N, C-alpha and C positions, 0 to 999 in steps of 0.2 A: 221252181224257176230254173231254167237251163243256164249252164255256165258258158261264158264266152271268153276266148283268149284275146288279150290285148296284143295288137299288131306290133307294138314296140317291145315291151318287156316280157311278153309271152306268159304273164301270170293270168290265171283265170278268175273271173268275177261274175256275179249275177248280171244277167243281161240288162236288168233294169237300171243299174248304176253306170253302165258304160256310155261313153260319148260316141255317137254314131257320126261317121264322116264318110258318106257314100257307102261303099262296101266295107269300109274299115271300121274297127272298133278300138277305142282307147279307154284305159282305166282313169286317165286324168289328162288335164290340158298339157302337163309337162311332157308326157309321152307323145301326145299328139304333135306338140311343137318340135320335139327332137326328130320324130319320124319325117315330118315335112321338110325340116332343115336338111337332114341327110339326103333326102330325095332331091331337093333343090340344088344341093352342092355336088350331086353326082356320086354320093358316097353310100347309096342305098344297097350296094352289094354287101355291105356289112351284115345284113340280115341273112344272106345266103351262107356267109361264113359262120354266123352265129348258130345256125341250125335250130335245135329245140332248146338251147340253153336259155334259162330264165334270168332276167335282170331285175335289179331294184327299180321301182317306178321312178321316172325322172322327176326331179323337183326343180322349180325355178323360183329364185328369190326375187320378188318384185317390189317388196314393201319399201326398200331403201334406194331404189333406182333414181328417184327424183332428186336426191341430194347431189348426184353427180353433175347436174345441170345448174345448180345454184351458183349465183355470181361469186359468193365468197369461196366456194370450193374451186371454181375455175381460176380465181385470182391466186389461190394458194398453191395449187398443184399443176396448173396448165400454163405452158409458155405460149404466148401469142407472138408468132413470128412476124418478121417484117413483110413477108409475102401474103399475110392474111391467114395463113394456116395455123392450126393448133397442134401442139406437141405435148405429150405426157409420157412419163415413165411409170409403168405398172409392174407390180409383182404378180405373176400368174401362179396361183396356188394349185397344186395337184400335178405339176409336171414331174414326170419320172424318167423320161428318156427323150432321145432325139425324135421319136415318133410323136410325142406330145407337142414338141416344138413345131414339128411339121404341120400337125393338124390345126393348131391355133393360128399359125401364120397363114395357112391356106384359106381357112374360113374367114379370117379378118380381111384378107386381100380381096375377097369377093364382095365385101360390103361396099356399096356406092359411097364415094367420098374418102375412102382410105387411100392415102398416098404412100405410106410406108408402115410396115409392121414387121419388126425383127426382134427375135427373142434370144437371149443368151442362156445356154443350157446350164452353165456353171453356177449362175445365181438366180435363174428364173425371172430375170428382169427384162421387160419388153419396152421397146421404144416405139411409140405409135404416133404417126403424123396424119392428120385428117383435115378435111374441109368442113368447117363448122356450118356452112350454108347448106350442106347436103346431109350432114350426119351429126347426131348428138352423142356426147360421151356416154350417156346412159344406155344408148343402143349398143355401143361397143361392149360395155360391161355385160349387158343382157345376153349378147351373142356368145361371149366367152363362157358365161354361166350355162347357157343352153346346151353346150357340148360336154358338160361335166366338170368344168374347172371353175375357179373363182378368181377375181381380180380386185386389187385395191391399189391406190396410189403409193408409189415408192416414197417412204419417209424413214430416214435412218433411225430415228428414235423409236418408231413403232416397229421397225424391222427387227431391232434387237429383242423386243418383247416377243414377237412371233417366233424368232429363232430360239429363244429360251423355251417357249411352249413346245416347239417341235422337238427340241432335245429331250424335254421331259417325257414326251410321248414315246420317243425311241427308247429312252432309259427304262420306262415301265415295261415295254415289250421285251427288252433285253433281259430284265430281271426275271420275268416269267420264263423266258427261254432258257436262261442259264440255270435257274432252279430246277426245271424239268430235266435238262440235260445232265446235270450233276447226279440227280437221283436215278435217272434211267440208265446211266452208265454202271451204277452198282448192280442193277438188275441184269444188264447186258453181260457183265462179268460173270454173274452167277449162271446165266444162260450158256456162255462159252465154256465154263468149267463143266457144267452138266452135259454139254455135247460130248466131252471126252470121257467123263466118269460115269455117265448114265444118270438120268433123272426121271422120276415118275411123271407120267403124262399129266396128272392132275395138278402137280406143283408147277409144271411147265406152263399149263394153261393159266394158272393164277398169275405167274410172272408176265405172261403175254398180255393179260388184261390190265395189269398194273402199268406196263409200258404204253398200252393204248390210252389209258387215262392220262398219262403224262404227255404223250405226243399230241393228243387232240388239241388242248389249249395252245400248245406251242405252234402248231400248224395254223390254226384258225384265228388266234389272237395275235401272237407275235408275228406270224407270217402274213397277217392281213395286208401289210403294206405291199407285199409282192402280188397278192391277188388283185388289189386295187390297181396297181400299175399294169398288170397283165390285162385287166379289163379295158383300161383306156387305150392300151396298145391295140387290142383286137378291135376296139371301137373305130379306130382309124386305119384298120387293115395293116397293122405293123406288129411284127413279132419282136419283142424287146427282151432285155435281160430278165426283167421281173417274170415274164412268161416262162422263160427257161427254168428259173428257180422254182416257181409255183408248179410247173408241170412235173419236174423231176421229183419234188417232195411229195406231190399228190399221188403220182404213180406208185412210189414206194409205200405210201400210206395205204392206198387202196389194196395193193397186193398183200400187205401185211395183215390187213383185216381179213382178206380171203384165207390166208394161211392160218390165221388164228381160229377162224370159224370151222375150217375144214380139217384142221390138224394135219395139213400137208405142207412140207417145206418149212423154211425159217422166216421169222418176222424181221422187219427192218425198221421198227419204230425208232430205234436209236439213231439210225441214219437220217430219218425224217427230222428229229430234233437237232441233230448236228448240222444238217444242211441249213436249216432255218437260223440256228444260232450263229454259226460262222459267218454266213452271208449278211445277217442283220447287224452283227458287230462291225463287219467291214463297211456296210452302208452307213452306219452311225459315225464311224471314224471319217468316212468320206464327207459326210455332212459337216462335221467339225472342221475338216480341212478346208472345205469350200468357204465356210464362214470366216476362218482365219485369213484366207486369201482376199476376201471381200472387205475385211475390216479396215484395211488401209484406205480404201476408197470411201467407205461409209464414214470413217472417223473425220473426214474433211468437213462434213456437214452435220454430223451427229450431235456435236456439242454447241451448235449455234443457238443463241437466245432467240425467242420468237418476237421479243419486243426490245426497243431501245429507248433511252431517255432523250427526249427532244426538248430543247429550251426555246421558248417563244415568249417574247415580251417579259422576260425575267421569270417566267413560270415554267416549271418542269412538268412533263407529262410522259407517261409510257405510251409509246406508239408502236403498232405492229410494223415489223420490218418491211412488209409489202406496201405500207401506206406512207413511208418516208419519201419526201420529195427532194429534188435537187435544190440546194440552197438552205435546207433545214440545218439547224445547229444541233449537233449530237454531243452528249456528254458521256464519257467513259471513265471508269475508275480502275485502280490497279487490279489485275487479274482478269479483266473482262476482254472479250474478243471483239475486234473490229469486224462488223458485218457488212458495212457499206463504205465504199471508197470516199475519200475526202481530203481536205487541206486543213491543217491545224490553225485555229484562230486565237487560241489562248492556252497557255501552259506548255510544258515541255517534259519529255520523259523517254524512257527506253522501251523499245518494242521488240518482242520475240517474233521473228519472221521465219522461223525454222520450218513451219508447215508449208511455207511457200517456196523458200529458196534452199532448204536443207542445211543452212548455216546456223550453228548454235549460238554464235555471238550476237548479243542484243544490238539493235541499231538505235542510236540516240537521235531524236527528232525534236524540232522546235517550231515556233510560229512560222507559217509559210511552207513547211515541209508537207509532202504528200503521205497519207497513211493508207495502207492497202488492206482490204478486207481479207480476213484470215490471220492477220497478225494479232498478237496479244500484248496489251499494255502491262508493263511490269511494275511501274511506280507512278506516283503523282496522279492528278486528276486533269484530264485534257478535254477541251471542247474543240470540235472541228466542224467545218461546213461540208455537207454532203455534195459531192460533185457528180454522183451517179445515183440512180435508183438501185434497189437491191437486185433486180433482175438483170441489170447490165454491169454490176460490180465484178471485180476480178474473181472473187470466190465463186460467185454464181456461174460465171463463164467457165471457170475451171471445172466445176461440178458437172456442167452440161457436157463439156468435152470428154470428161472421164466416163460419163454414162454412155456417150456415143462410142467411146473406145472399146468398152467391154461388151457392147451390143453387136457391133459390126464384126462379122466373122472373116478371119483370114482364109486364103485359098485352101491351105492344108486342112483346116477344120471342116470346110465344106466337103472336101474330098473324103475325109475320115467319116463324116456323117453319112455320105453316100455308101461307103463300104459297109458301115455298121448296119445300114438299112437292109442289106441283103445277107448279112452275116448270120443272123438268128435263124432265118428260113433255111439257109444252107446247113446249119448245125442240126436243126430238126430233121432234115432230110437224111443227114449222115446217121443220126441216132436211129431213125426208122430202118435204114439199110443195115445198120449194126445189129439191131434186134433180130431182123429176119435172117441175117447171116449166122449169128450165134445160135438161133433157134434151129436152123437147118443143120448146122455143124454138130451141135451137142445134143439136140432133141431135149434140151432142158429149158423150159419156159422161164423158170426163176433166174437162172444164170443169164439168159439173154436179156431179161428185163433189167436186171441190176447193172449190167454193162451199159445198156442203152441209157439208163438214168445217169450213170457216171459221165457219159458223153454230153448229155444235156446240161448237167450241172457244172462241169469243168470249163466249158466254153465261156468266154467273157467279152462280149461286145462293149461292156461298160468301159473297160480300160481303153479301148480304141476311141470311144466317144469322148473320154476325158483327156486324152493325150495332148490335144492342142489348147482347149480353153483353160485348163488349169495352169499350164505353163505361161500362157500369155497374160492371164489374170495376175499371177504372182509377179511376172515381169513388169507389168504396168504399175502395180503397187510399189515395187522396189524402185522403179524409176521416179515415181512421184515423191518418195521419201527424199530423193536427191534433187528435187526441184526440176525434174524433167517430165514433161507432159506429152505423151503420145496421143494424138487425136483419134487414131484407129489402131486396133491390134494388128492389122495387116501391115502397118508401117514398120513394125518391129522386124518382120521378115525382109522387107525391102532394104531397111537400114543394114541388116546383117549381111546382105549381098553386095553392098556398095564397095567401090574401090577408088573413088575419086572424091575429094573434098574441095569445094570452091568457097572461098571466103571473101566477103566484102571487107574492106579495110576499116572505114570509119564506122564506129558503133559495134563492130564485131571483134576485130583484133585490138583496136583501140577503144577507149571508153566512150567515144562518140561525143565528147565535150571539149573540143579544141579551144584553147585559150590564146589570146594575142600575146606574142612574145616581143614583137617590135612593130613600130609604126613609122612609115616614111611619107612625109608630106611633100607635095610638089608645088602647092600654092595654097594660099589661105582660103578657107571655105567655112560654111556654117555647118557645124557638126550635127545640128538638129536634123538636117536633111538626110545624112547618113543614118542617124538613129531611126528616123521614120522609115527609111528604106528597109533596113535589116529587120525592123519590127514586123514587116509584112511576110517574112519567110520563116519556115520551120526547119530549114536545113541546119545541121549542127554547126557549120562554119559561120552562117549568118547569126546564129544564136551566140556563138563565141564573141563575135564583134559587138553584138548587142550588150552582152554582159560587160565587156570591156568599157564601152561608152557609158553605160549606166554607172559603173564604179567611179568614173571620172567626174560626172556631173549629173544634175537632174535636168533632163531635156523634156520639152513639150512636143507632143506629136503634131506635125504640120498637116496641112490639107493635102490629101493624096488622092490621085485617080489614075485610071488606066494601068493598074498593077498587073504585071505579067511575069510569072515565074517559069523558067525553063529548067526542067529537072537536070541535075548534074552539071548545070552551066552557071546560072545566076538568076538575077531578078532585075526588072526595070520598071520604072514608074514615072509619072509626072507629079512632081512635088513642088508646090508653091510656084507653079509656072515653069519650073526647071525640068529638063529631060535628064533623068538620073539612071545610070546603069551601074550595077555591082555584081561581081562574081569572079570567075576564073580569068586568067590572062587571055586564054584562047577566046573566051566569050567576048571580052572587050575588043580583042583584035577583029573579031567578026563584025563588030560595030564600027570598024574603021578608026579605032582609037589606038594611037601609037604607044607601045610599051617596050622598053628594053630592060628586062629584068629576069633573073633566074635565081632560084633558091632551093634548099632541101626541104623546106616545110611547106605546108599548105598556104596558099596566098588568096587574099580577097582584095581585089582592086575596085576602086570607085571612080567613076567619071561623071562630071556634071557638065551638061551642055556640050558634050563631045570632047571634053578635056580631062585628062587624068589628074585627080586632085590628091589622092591618098592611096597607099598600099599597106595593108595589114598582113603581117606574117604570123601564122598560127601554128601551134604544135599541140598534138594530141597525145595523151599518156597511154602507153601500152597497158592492156589489161593484165591483171595479176595472173601469173603462171602461164601466160600465153605461149612463150617459147617452150616450156616444159610440155604443155598440152600438145603442141604441134609435133614435138619429138615423139611423144607416145602414139599419136595418130599415125605417124609415118612408120612406126614400128609394126603397126597392124597391116602394113602393105599398101597404105593409101598414097596416091599422088595428090599433092596439095597445091592449089593455085590461089593467088590473090587477084581479084578483079576490082578495080577502083576507077572512079572518075577523076581522081586527083592526078597531079602531075607526076612525071616519070621519076624525078629525084625523091619526092616524098614517098612514093610507092616502094622504091628500091631501099630506102632507109628503113622503113618498117619491116619489109621482107627480110632484110639482113638481120635485124634485131631478133626476130622470132624464128629464124632458121628455115625460111621458105625460099626455094630456088626459082620457082615459077611465078611470074606475075605479069599482069597487063594493066597499063595505066591509060588515063584519058578516055575511058570507055563510057559511052552513053548507055542508058538502061537497055535499049534494044540490042546494043552491041554485046552486052553481057549475056543476054539470052541467046544470041546467035552463037556465041562461043560455047555455051552449054550444049546447044544442038549439035555442034561440031564434035564435042566429046561423045555424045550419044552415037553419032555415026561411026566413031572409033570403037564402039562396043563398051563404053564406060558406063557404070552405074553411078550417078552423080548425086552427092549431097551438097546442097547449097545453104550456107548459113549467112543471114543478113539481118539488118535491123528492122526489116519489115516495112520500111517507109519508102526508100528510094529503089528497092530491089524487087518490087512486086512481080515484074515481068520475068526476071531471072528465076525467082523463087518458083513461079508457076511452071517454068520449063524443066526444072530439076526433078529427079525421081523422088527425092525427099527434101522438103523445104524446112529448114530450122530457123525459127525467128528468135532473135535475142531481144530481151526487154521484158521487164516485169509489167505485164498487163497492158501493153500497147494494143489498142483495139485492132489496128491493122495487122499486127503480128498474129493475133488470135485468129483472124479471118483468112490470111493467105498461107499460113504455115501448116505443115504436117506434124511438126514437133515444136513445142514452145519451151524455151529454157527460162524458167522463172528466176534462176540465178544467172546473172549475165557474165559468167566466166567461161572462157574457151575450153577449160578442162571438162566442162559439162558436155561438150560435143563428144569428147573421148569417152566419157562415161556412158552416154547414150548409145554409142556404137558397141561398147563392150557388153552392156546389158542386152542389147539386141542380139548380138552373136551368141550370148549365153542362152537366151530364150530360144532362139532358133535351133541351137544344138540340143536343148532339152526336148523340144518338140520332136525332133528327129529320133532322139533316144527313146522317148515315150512311144512313138509309133513303132519303132523297131522292137522294143520290149513287148508291147502288146501283141504284135504280129508273131514274134518269135515264140512267145508263151503259147499262143493258140496253135501254132504249127507243130510244136513239140507235144503239148498236153493232149490235144484232141486225138492224134494217132495212138498215144499211149492208152488213152481211155478206150478207144475202139478195139485195141488188142487185148483189153481186159486186165491191164496192169494197174488200174486205178480203181479203188472202191469209192462209193459215194461220199464217205466221210472226208477222205483226202481231196476229193474233187471239190467239195464245198470250201475247204480250207484254202486250196490252191487258187480257186476263183477269186476269193476275197483278197488274198495276198497280191494277186496280179493287179487289181485296182489300186490297192494301197501302195504298191511299188511305183505305179505311174504318178500317184499323188505325191509320194515321198520324193521322187526324182524331180518333180516340178518345184518342190520347196528347196531343193539344192540350189536353185537360182539365187536364193538369199545369200548364199556363200560368195556371191560376186563381190561383196563388200571387202573381202580379203584381197581381191585383185585390185580394187580401186583405192583402198585405204581410207 
């Protein structure tokens, strides 16, 4: 029976077992599927580049695809968005370089129904958004597998197990490489001594064979990770670092075999083992460093229980966190973590909120107080009523934002990836020219080959690719430890470039909980009317009046209709047949109500049926360390402004207390945004910090929007940065961390470029041997990683 070559893997099989597809022949359905996929995606030029090289037959796992479409799987791992789209975070197994990221993103984007597919190189995590009416998750997984990778849902608990497995695999390969290298070095020393003292040819041949025996498992077992990475690089027409390492080691290995068999020239088996060992150890340390950088993010969800105790009709039952409904009563015991937001209904105790706010001091809470997911109960037994489902709780929102942050690429990272894409091809071209030049100059094939191998091995595109993602990942993790959540890595860069800070007064500089300090009545009135009016508003001043009235008496809510709230002005309604208006003095004057009053504090006036009846004066407490924080921010060269809708005297009073010279009062939301636009025209890069409730327009206009408030839904939606700890000093810390990260990124890029600019010419000139080249290449990557971890030293700057 005649043999026929498979059109994908190029292996030969009996014609009887081949799958015929027109004029094409395939050894299996896997090869047939990959061939047609590459052709459909316009990537079939891969076969021209492949030449006669043989591949392993493609295999496609289909037996477990159905589980990805099961309702339980979807509910656990897939987020169903408000717009009807589905979102999932996957770990893509088998990614070795930026080329792998490019291929997966490109193929996924060509699937009908895919809205977004972005992959972070530093942790192989992919964020995928798709339309479930057009595409099933199983099809997405199948597509990823069909191009040589594997995908599984991101789960911090399982992620740790896979990380341990990966480390063990690297460790085993390193052990083999180190054992071979240590033994081959003794033989190499004997070879070098024999070169000067003379050695019989038969003994030299035995030593060469021994070196060959040690170098072979090192190259093909320990170095398998580089061959695998090189294969996937070639598969998507991309020359990566793995290809450079594999090519350099293989060339030295093949030449050494030739020299051993022909007894001409010297063997370089020691260089082969050294290249593989040094680079593999460097890669292993890089894997450990990436894992350490990701640990801060993973630890947020890694220790979450899968079930909680729900109390219903006096009976306790374990319920999956995904199945807890709003209104369910949850019981937690000392040492347990809150996983769903709620309000305490019985019991009292201390909560550790350090994972959210960065503050180590426990917070004491009692009946009626809010508990936030992510905090840990330290003592007592508490029952609380769930106010949100798990998917909308604070911890879940934070986790989603963090996943987005490490997935979205800053501009500098995109630029570095583009440069590294051409880098390896350039190095191969330089190596070829170097080989030809040395061969022409010396007429020595051996010398020319070894110099060319040194050029290939010493170049390091990996350092360039790691420069930005490692620094931003470490920076995001460090910020999270301090209760600062960046929603995108790119916002670190923008924050670092900012020079103007605009602050809202109420809820940002002050605590946002003004309390009544005095009350002036102008005539007798029913306080239930005022109580009913302020109950309709969420503005902090209205809430302050509501708290004041509630502390005086128990009021009954009256019949109310035609409620209208005007932002930054006040609220009006018809209550029990009376026309009632409450708010700022200017608002009441607009309603033609006569007022002759002025004060330093915030004022809330109430008129019933067109006549002023009462005026409440409120004062808001300045936040802790606000003046100190403003001073530190100004030391960074920032111009600081206060924008407030409050009266002139109240604004001036607060500005003076915290040391701010620039302020504007009596501003409506649209006037705040107009002022920010004016700053933009002056060339200013503006950070706006507000409470996320009344400042949505201004926040949207700023370059960086910082929302104050632990878990306010509006804050999470409109901001670029969320301060989980509501202290102004956190704004300063966010700026310092951003500047440190941006500096580290520039240092990393400079280090990687400088290394290659110096190292490659030295190798071309023949001053570097393959051993030193392998060591230098590994050290360049580790230098970039190490410099990124210096960001953790920012704690000494912040205290």
